[in-house]
C-alpha positions in Angstrom: -73.3 -19.4 -81.8 -69.5 -20.0 -81.8 -69.0 -16.6 -80.1 -71.5 -17.2 -77.3 -70.7 -16.2 -73.8 -68.8 -18.7 -71.7 -69.7 -20.0 -68.2 -66.5 -21.5 -66.9 -66.6 -23.9 -63.9 -63.5 -24.6 -61.8 -63.4 -28.0 -60.1 -60.9 -29.5 -57.8 -58.9 -28.3 -54.8 -57.1 -25.2 -53.5 -55.2 -24.7 -56.7 -58.4 -22.9 -57.7 -59.9 -22.3 -54.2 -57.0 -20.2 -53.0 -58.7 -17.0 -51.7 -57.7 -17.6 -48.1 -54.0 -17.8 -49.1 -54.0 -14.4 -51.0 -55.7 -12.1 -48.5 -56.6 -8.7 -50.1 -55.5 -9.9 -53.5 -57.3 -11.6 -56.4 -57.7 -15.4 -56.3 -57.6 -17.7 -59.3 -61.3 -17.4 -60.1 -61.2 -13.6 -59.9 -58.1 -13.5 -62.2 -60.0 -15.7 -64.6 -63.0 -13.4 -64.6 -60.8 -10.4 -65.3 -58.9 -12.2 -68.1 -61.9 -13.6 -69.9 -64.7 -11.2 -68.9 -66.8 -14.3 -68.6 -68.9 -15.9 -65.9 -66.8 -18.1 -63.6 -68.2 -20.5 -61.0 -65.9 -21.9 -58.3 -66.9 -25.4 -57.2 -63.3 -26.4 -56.2 -62.7 -26.6 -52.5 -59.6 -26.4 -50.4 -58.5 -29.8 -49.2 -60.6 -31.8 -51.8 -59.3 -35.1 -53.1 -60.4 -36.8 -56.3 -63.3 -38.7 -54.8 -64.7 -35.4 -53.2 -64.8 -33.9 -56.7 -66.5 -37.0 -58.1 -69.0 -37.4 -55.2 -69.9 -33.7 -54.6 -68.7 -31.2 -57.2 -69.7 -32.9 -60.4 -73.4 -32.9 -59.3 -73.2 -29.2 -58.6 -72.1 -28.2 -62.1 -74.7 -25.5 -63.2 -77.0 -26.2 -66.1 -75.6 -23.0 -67.7 -72.0 -24.2 -67.6 -70.2 -24.2 -71.0 -66.6 -25.0 -70.0 -65.0 -27.2 -67.3 -61.5 -26.9 -65.7 -60.2 -29.5 -63.3 -57.2 -29.4 -61.0 -57.0 -32.2 -58.4 -54.6 -34.8 -57.2 -52.1 -33.0 -54.9 -54.1 -33.8 -51.8 -54.4 -37.4 -52.9 -50.6 -37.6 -53.0 -50.2 -35.9 -49.7 -52.8 -38.1 -48.1 -50.9 -41.2 -49.4 -47.7 -39.8 -47.9 -49.2 -39.0 -44.5 -50.9 -42.3 -44.2 -47.5 -43.9 -44.6 -47.8 -45.4 -48.0 -44.2 -46.7 -48.5 -42.3 -45.9 -51.6 -42.5 -49.5 -52.8 -46.3 -49.3 -52.5 -46.6 -46.3 -54.7 -47.3 -48.2 -57.8 -50.4 -49.8 -56.2 -51.5 -46.6 -54.5 -51.3 -44.5 -57.7 -53.0 -47.3 -59.7 -56.0 -46.9 -57.3 -55.8 -43.1 -57.7 -55.7 -43.5 -61.5 -58.9 -45.5 -61.4 -60.7 -42.8 -59.4 -59.3 -40.0 -61.6 -60.4 -41.9 -64.8 -63.9 -42.3 -63.3 -63.9 -38.5 -62.6 -62.8 -37.7 -66.1 -65.4 -39.9 -67.6 -68.1 -38.2 -65.5 -67.0 -34.8 -66.6 -66.8 -35.8 -70.3 -70.3 -37.2 -70.0 -71.5 -33.7 -69.6 -70.6 -33.0 -73.2 -68.8 -29.8 -72.2 -65.3 -28.8 -73.2 -62.9 -29.9 -70.5 -59.3 -29.1 -69.7 -57.4 -30.6 -66.7 -54.2 -29.7 -64.9 -51.1 -31.6 -63.7 -49.8 -31.0 -60.2 -47.0 -28.4 -59.8 -43.8 -29.5 -58.1 -41.6 -26.5 -57.6 -43.1 -25.2 -54.3 -40.4 -23.3 -52.3 -40.7 -25.6 -49.2 -38.5 -25.5 -46.1 -40.2 -28.4 -44.4 -38.1 -31.5 -45.4 -41.0 -33.9 -44.8 -43.3 -32.1 -47.2 -40.4 -31.5 -49.6 -39.7 -35.3 -49.7 -43.4 -36.0 -50.4 -43.3 -33.5 -53.3 -40.2 -34.9 -54.8 -41.0 -38.6 -54.4 -44.8 -38.9 -54.6 -46.0 -36.2 -57.0 -44.1 -37.6 -60.1 -46.1 -40.9 -59.7 -49.4 -39.0 -59.5 -48.5 -36.7 -62.4 -47.7 -39.7 -64.5 -51.1 -41.2 -63.6 -52.9 -38.0 -64.4 -51.2 -37.5 -67.8 -51.9 -41.1 -68.8 -55.6 -40.8 -68.0 -55.9 -37.5 -69.9 -54.1 -38.9 -72.9 -56.3 -41.9 -72.9 -59.4 -39.8 -72.8 -58.2 -37.1 -75.2 -58.5 -34.3 -72.6 -56.3 -31.2 -73.2 -53.8 -30.7 -70.4 -52.5 -27.6 -68.6 -49.1 -28.5 -67.2 -48.8 -26.5 -64.0 -45.2 -27.6 -63.7 -44.4 -25.4 -66.7 -46.6 -22.5 -65.4 -45.7 -22.0 -61.7 -41.9 -22.1 -61.9 -40.9 -19.1 -59.7 -40.9 -18.9 -55.9 -43.1 -15.9 -56.2 -45.8 -18.1 -57.8 -46.5 -19.6 -54.4 -48.3 -18.0 -51.4 -46.3 -16.6 -48.6 -48.7 -18.0 -46.0 -48.6 -21.5 -47.5 -46.0 -22.3 -50.1 -48.0 -25.2 -51.6 -50.8 -22.8 -52.7 -50.8 -20.3 -55.6 -49.9 -16.7 -54.9 -51.5 -13.7 -56.6 -48.8 -14.0 -59.3 -49.2 -17.8 -59.6 -53.0 -17.5 -59.7 -52.7 -14.9 -62.5 -50.5 -17.3 -64.5 -52.9 -20.1 -64.0 -55.9 -18.0 -65.1 -54.0 -17.0 -68.3 -53.2 -20.6 -69.0 -56.8 -21.6 -68.7 -57.9 -18.7 -71.0 -55.2 -19.7 -73.5 -56.2 -23.3 -73.4 -59.8 -22.6 -74.3 -58.8 -20.0 -76.9 -56.7 -22.8 -78.5 -59.6 -25.2 -78.5 -61.8 -22.5 -80.0 -59.3 -21.9 -82.8 -59.2 -25.6 -83.6 -63.0 -25.8 -83.8 -63.3 -22.7 -85.9 -60.7 -24.0 -88.3 -62.4 -27.3 -88.5 -65.7 -25.8 -89.3 -64.2 -23.5 -91.9 -62.5 -26.4 -93.7 -65.7 -28.5 -93.5 -67.6 -25.5 -94.9 -65.2 -25.2 -97.8 -65.5 -28.9 -98.5 -69.3 -28.8 -98.3 -69.4 -30.9 -95.2 -72.1 -30.1 -92.7 -71.3 -30.6 -89.0 -74.3 -30.6 -86.7 -72.7 -31.8 -83.5 -73.8 -29.4 -80.7 -70.5 -29.7 -78.8 -68.6 -28.2 -81.6 -70.7 -25.0 -81.2 -69.9 -24.6 -77.4 -66.5 -23.2 -78.0 
């Protein structure tokens, strides 16, 4: 049971839905299929914000899904910037975002499936000073909100700020999107995250077996 096949579902925005930015090269979902040899369903959509995921993607999670991965928030930050949220309003704006993000995390956890979620990367090789300003001044607020919610709900985190650190990790046609190289790194990070969860569960079950403790929780057997 513990070695059952996985059906990984990717939710969020263009961090996962990056095919149009890597023409003739593998996108994130394709890299993940190659790395895991598992079924991967892409529900993430380019341009999505947190409420889009909550309102439309969660309800489309297949019944056969076994693992969930979330990456969203970057478009929320850009939207706040472009709708002229002033720097001194960021605390209020990100508090609203944090509420939406927490509601989304609760909805995903309610499925009972293993979940990992990503931060927003910040090292895009941007030349546009306007977008660069948004990255430098707005994204840290949103990342702090994301990390606080994930910690509060005990959701494992993939820190994309530590994954996509090279200029080559970003697409030539749009430097705020993952390139082929960046997508491959993200796919490996997802695989490694679930492998680590699996190891924790296996170890827990082995210890409990040695101690004569019987665990019957179904969610422990999804890994």
